[in-house]
Steps between C-alpha positions, in 0.01 A plus 500: 500500500673161543290198406415246763650150489276197531585147610160355442382151577270307275196619706603866448563450137149349458353795681686757293392329180138570606571843631701614199221377258251723667749790542633513153168465326360776727775733380412423135137562569565832671637632178139511378387743771356797314548332157242222467254516208196584720471647848333187648794286391756750621356460839470119464866459389621717789294312756638167370847642528427600870370153566818350377707751704309386807581136423863590441525687826375217710716237319821720516442564870464134563804416279700744712395323817587154352836632385578601860388164639740334259789690640499797271422869572148602563395712198183685477260530191652827378860368518402185307313706239742789446850377596535157336698474177346363169623147549332471835155564360321162419189601303408329173629690200140535388437765762786723412435535127398853394137568432526447128436226263769605257877557522478865585600419846643837616256734327377717782271727305212252552392295794476176317264263326175429677450167342838381623436635845155319556637173361805506729274598790282196422799268477665602830173532685402153401846370607476684836138377558619149462803566726295668776233220490781250586663723747197540726611158608870599560685368800597859548208663684600854396523404140163320519343816639650716226368251239148502651462872433698516167302215331189727499688783334647257246154371412384857433809578292451179297140567434544872405792443257332190357204698418711755302688231325171345371360850415818595293570161351142439383449867414603698182760384249741744654453397864524141417829555302640697785401235751643222293819691472516536878452112521792450267726728705412359846472125433865416484538616866229262624707182562717672751192526726493124551861387513605333819839514666650438847311784650162358384600157620593628852176685535292201400694274738453743795140570425581872441336501156452327166743432236466725199407207271202424724330827381528423133195280417253739666668808356499356139125411541391832629707720266427265203123543560536884486716482186231271337220749590722778356562310167873519580759230413794422723820424312685180544785481751847602403853402638519859636501509890506824714673471832381785716388265787870407526614865508615525135287761356424661159661841401179676619543430866783735566299796358207406714707471819684823425154686503361310791789533730634840408344696792614270771854476365527877448353567846569209723239455770286788375157528674200721419 
């Protein structure tokens, strides 16, 4: 099926950044369904994925409405999720990485590395919690209402995954090594979460939402406290910068979208 064409304003792009963060991470988390190390965690990961889907649905619906108000076509949540091209997705690269702390990115015989998963969940949940906390004061009443509900979910996601990070990091020699390897793998993608651009500046000027940089100090304090309790060391910053929030993704994004969008593109408008 032909992809949709967007002509988004800064407000729409800001909304899509939030929506895509939730949507793409939820897709990665869904890969654990039926494969988590214990039944309770299988259910927890699936429920967190569903929370993120709910957030993405609300945000995509609102983004479609804003797109129409700005003179573009009115797209619904399904069109925005399943009919956009890779370059139109604006999630941080962190969210699209496969569930593994090594380089075996396309090995499908295993669901992934649990240490990597819970650490990424902690990182993104903390970032989203900070964003939602600011966004309850948004000049956009619909976004403020979405944020008021989502912040409660983000707090739970942060606490649940933080507990696992500490349990594994301060656990056995093997669990500590795996968690430290996950830190090494994920940390280079952190700076992208806090880089401002014209979209952030426009949102801050209109009162729509905070600049990305405004979330950094609280995020570093909260994630840093968990790492300290887990006896984990964050590596130093490197010159590497990921660019998913600008629509320039890793090689993993195309594989993820091919799986996520396959049904809608093969059977346009399918309903069941």
